C-alpha positions in Angstrom: 22.2 35.8 31.7 24.0 32.6 32.5 24.6 31.7 36.2 28.1 31.6 37.6 27.8 28.0 38.8 26.0 25.0 37.3 25.2 22.5 40.0 25.0 19.1 38.4 23.0 16.2 39.9 22.9 12.9 38.2 20.3 10.4 39.5 19.4 6.7 39.3 16.9 5.2 41.7 17.5 7.7 44.5 14.0 8.4 45.7 15.1 7.9 49.3 17.7 10.6 49.2 17.2 13.0 46.3 14.9 15.4 48.1 17.5 16.0 50.8 20.2 16.5 48.1 18.1 19.1 46.3 17.2 20.9 49.5 20.9 21.2 50.3 21.5 23.0 47.1 18.5 25.3 47.3 19.4 26.5 50.8 22.9 27.6 49.8 24.1 31.1 50.9 25.5 31.5 47.4 22.6 31.9 45.0 23.9 32.5 41.5 23.5 29.0 40.3 21.4 26.7 38.2 20.6 23.1 39.3 20.6 20.6 36.4 19.2 17.2 37.3 19.6 14.3 34.8 17.7 11.1 35.6 19.3 8.0 34.1 16.1 6.1 33.5 15.2 5.5 37.2 12.6 2.8 37.9 11.3 4.4 41.1 9.9 7.9 41.9 13.1 9.8 41.5 12.1 11.6 38.3 8.6 12.5 39.7 10.3 14.0 42.8 12.6 16.2 40.7 9.8 17.4 38.5 7.9 18.5 41.6 10.9 20.6 42.7 11.4 22.1 39.2 7.8 23.2 39.1 8.4 25.4 42.2 11.9 26.8 41.5 13.0 28.2 38.1 16.6 27.6 38.8 16.0 23.8 38.4 16.1 22.1 35.0 15.2 18.4 34.9 16.1 16.0 32.1 15.6 12.3 31.6 17.8 10.2 29.3 16.3 8.2 26.5 18.4 5.2 27.7 20.6 4.5 30.7 24.1 5.9 30.2 25.8 4.9 33.4 27.5 7.0 36.0 30.3 8.9 34.2 28.6 9.2 30.9 25.6 10.7 32.6 27.9 13.2 34.4 29.2 14.3 30.9 25.6 14.6 29.8 24.8 16.9 32.7 27.9 19.0 31.9 26.8 19.4 28.3 23.6 21.0 29.5 25.5 23.4 31.9 25.6 27.2 31.2 27.8 28.2 34.2 31.5 29.1 34.3 32.0 26.5 37.1 30.6 23.0 37.4 29.7 21.6 40.9 28.6 17.9 41.1 26.3 17.1 44.0 25.3 13.5 43.8 21.6 12.6 44.4 22.3 10.7 47.6 24.8 13.3 49.1 24.4 16.9 50.1 26.4 20.1 50.4 26.5 22.2 53.5 24.7 25.6 53.4 28.0 27.5 53.1 29.8 25.0 50.9 29.2 26.6 47.5 30.0 30.1 48.8 33.4 29.0 50.1 34.2 27.0 46.9 33.3 29.9 44.6 35.1 32.5 46.7 38.3 30.5 46.6 38.4 29.3 43.0 37.6 32.8 41.7 40.8 34.1 43.1 42.8 31.8 40.9 41.8 32.1 37.2 44.4 29.6 36.1 43.0 26.8 38.4 41.1 24.1 36.5 39.7 22.5 39.6 39.5 23.0 43.4 39.7 19.9 45.5 39.0 19.5 49.2 42.0 18.6 51.2 43.1 18.1 54.9 44.8 21.0 56.6 48.2 21.8 55.3 49.7 22.9 58.7 52.1 25.1 56.8 49.9 27.3 54.6 46.3 28.4 54.9 43.8 27.5 52.2 43.4 28.1 49.3 46.7 26.7 48.1 47.5 26.8 44.4 49.6 24.0 43.0 51.3 24.1 39.6 51.1 20.9 37.4 54.5 19.9 38.7 53.6 20.6 42.3 50.3 18.8 42.1 51.8 15.6 40.8 54.8 15.8 43.1 52.5 16.3 46.1 50.2 13.5 45.1 53.0 10.9 44.5 55.4 11.9 47.2 53.5 13.7 50.0 49.7 13.2 50.2 47.2 11.8 47.7 45.6 15.1 46.8 44.2 13.8 43.5 42.4 10.9 45.0 39.2 12.9 45.7 35.6 12.3 44.7 33.8 14.8 42.4 31.6 15.8 45.4 34.6 17.6 47.0 35.5 19.5 43.8 34.4 22.6 41.8 35.6 22.6 38.2 36.3 25.3 35.7 33.8 24.4 32.9 36.1 25.5 30.0 39.0 23.3 31.3 36.6 20.3 31.8 35.5 20.6 28.2 39.0 21.1 26.9 40.1 17.7 28.1 36.8 16.0 27.0 35.3 15.5 30.4 35.2 12.1 32.0 36.5 9.1 29.9 33.7 6.9 31.2 36.0 4.4 33.0 34.3 2.7 35.8 35.2 3.5 39.4 38.2 5.7 38.6 36.8 8.5 36.5 37.3 11.3 39.1 40.9 10.2 39.8 41.7 10.1 36.1 40.2 13.5 35.3 42.1 15.2 38.1 45.3 13.8 36.7 44.4 14.9 33.2 43.5 18.5 34.4 46.6 18.7 36.7 48.9 17.9 33.8 47.8 21.1 32.0 46.4 23.5 34.6 47.0 24.5 38.2 45.0 22.7 40.9 43.6 24.5 44.0 43.4 22.9 47.4 40.5 24.1 49.5 39.2 22.9 53.0 37.6 19.6 53.4 34.2 19.4 55.2 32.1 21.5 52.9 30.1 18.5 51.7 28.6 15.3 53.1 29.2 12.0 51.3 26.5 9.5 52.3 27.7 5.9 52.6 24.9 3.3 52.1 24.3 -0.2 50.9 22.6 0.9 47.6 25.8 2.4 46.3 28.0 0.5 43.8 30.9 1.7 45.9 29.5 0.1 49.0 29.9 -3.4 47.6 33.1 -2.7 45.6 35.1 -0.5 48.0 37.3 -3.3 49.3 37.6 -5.3 46.1 41.3 -5.7 45.1 40.4 -5.1 41.5 38.9 -1.7 42.2 42.1 -0.5 44.1 44.1 -2.1 41.3 42.3 0.1 38.7 43.6 3.2 40.5 47.1 2.0 40.2 46.7 1.3 36.5 45.5 4.9 36.1 48.5 6.2 37.9 50.8 4.2 35.6 49.0 5.4 32.6 49.1 9.1 33.6 52.7 8.9 34.8 53.7 7.4 31.5 52.2 10.1 29.3 54.6 12.6 27.6 52.7 15.5 29.3 53.3 14.2 32.8 54.8 17.3 34.5 57.3 15.4 36.8 61.0 15.4 36.1 62.3 12.2 34.5 63.9 10.8 37.7 60.8 11.7 39.8 58.6 10.0 37.2 60.7 6.9 37.3 60.6 6.8 41.1 56.8 7.3 41.2 56.3 4.5 38.6 58.5 2.1 40.7 56.4 2.8 43.8 53.1 2.2 42.0 54.3 -1.0 40.3 55.7 -2.2 43.7 52.2 -1.7 45.2 50.7 -3.6 42.3 53.1 -6.5 43.0 52.2 -6.4 46.7 48.5 -6.5 46.0 48.9 -9.6 43.8 51.1 -11.3 46.4 48.6 -10.6 49.2 45.9 -12.4 47.2 48.2 -15.4 46.6 49.2 -15.6 50.3 45.6 -15.5 51.3 44.9 -18.3 48.8 42.7 -16.1 46.7 44.3 -17.3 43.5 41.4 -16.4 41.3 41.5 -12.8 42.5 45.3 -12.8 41.9 44.7 -14.1 38.4 42.1 -11.3 37.7 44.7 -8.7 38.7 47.4 -10.3 36.5 45.0 -10.4 33.6 44.6 -6.6 34.0 48.3 -6.4 33.4 48.0 -8.7 30.4 49.8 -11.5 32.2 48.8 -15.0 33.3 49.9 -17.0 36.4 51.9 -19.4 34.4 53.8 -17.0 32.1 55.2 -14.3 34.2 56.0 -10.8 33.0 56.0 -9.9 29.4 
């Protein structure tokens, strides 16, 4: 019999943290889960640690890739191995609080049409869970609060919906942001309380070194433009145009900030992402 939830843990050189991440899953008050760990060719003792846990708990299945796939492709690989109705990513350097899975499952099961539940700050008007239609999700994100700008650690995903859109595209840095937009264009989105998980911030993360890079933030804006420009964007035409103007204005502001700070090379990198050059202007 398949478990209700597949907890997915992708790992690459996380020997310092992965035991704590695994323990956080194994001590959940909700118990109908499998834990799938996919090692992306770690060069440290990560794989050995996971094998030791798997030998003691039959809910754990451990795999090792034949070659390094990279972050988002490895996430897709883990999802391919999942048997559960719901997917819950817990990164190998993070952890989930003991009650976290129970709360997430209890809430998303009440809304069969929801493709994903995302952690969000208090609404102050309605209690959680809050179901948003595709239109409401986009409108809320672009005109009220950035509800789609969440990491996968804060989410629980309906596996059938994940597979219907092809999972993560593999784009660096922005994969979660892109996937929530894609799902929200076709399914309802559920908002659930923040604070069910712990995201560890440390200097071995790619995000630690790239978090403040203008190019990374610029990539999020490019995804917004791409998603808002699609025919299946659920916003009304005037709202879509307004949201696009806001995003493009933020792009221009980012480029101007780099020029004013004499970071001309950085400005040129951003312009190249728009298929422009400093000497040619807009096309």
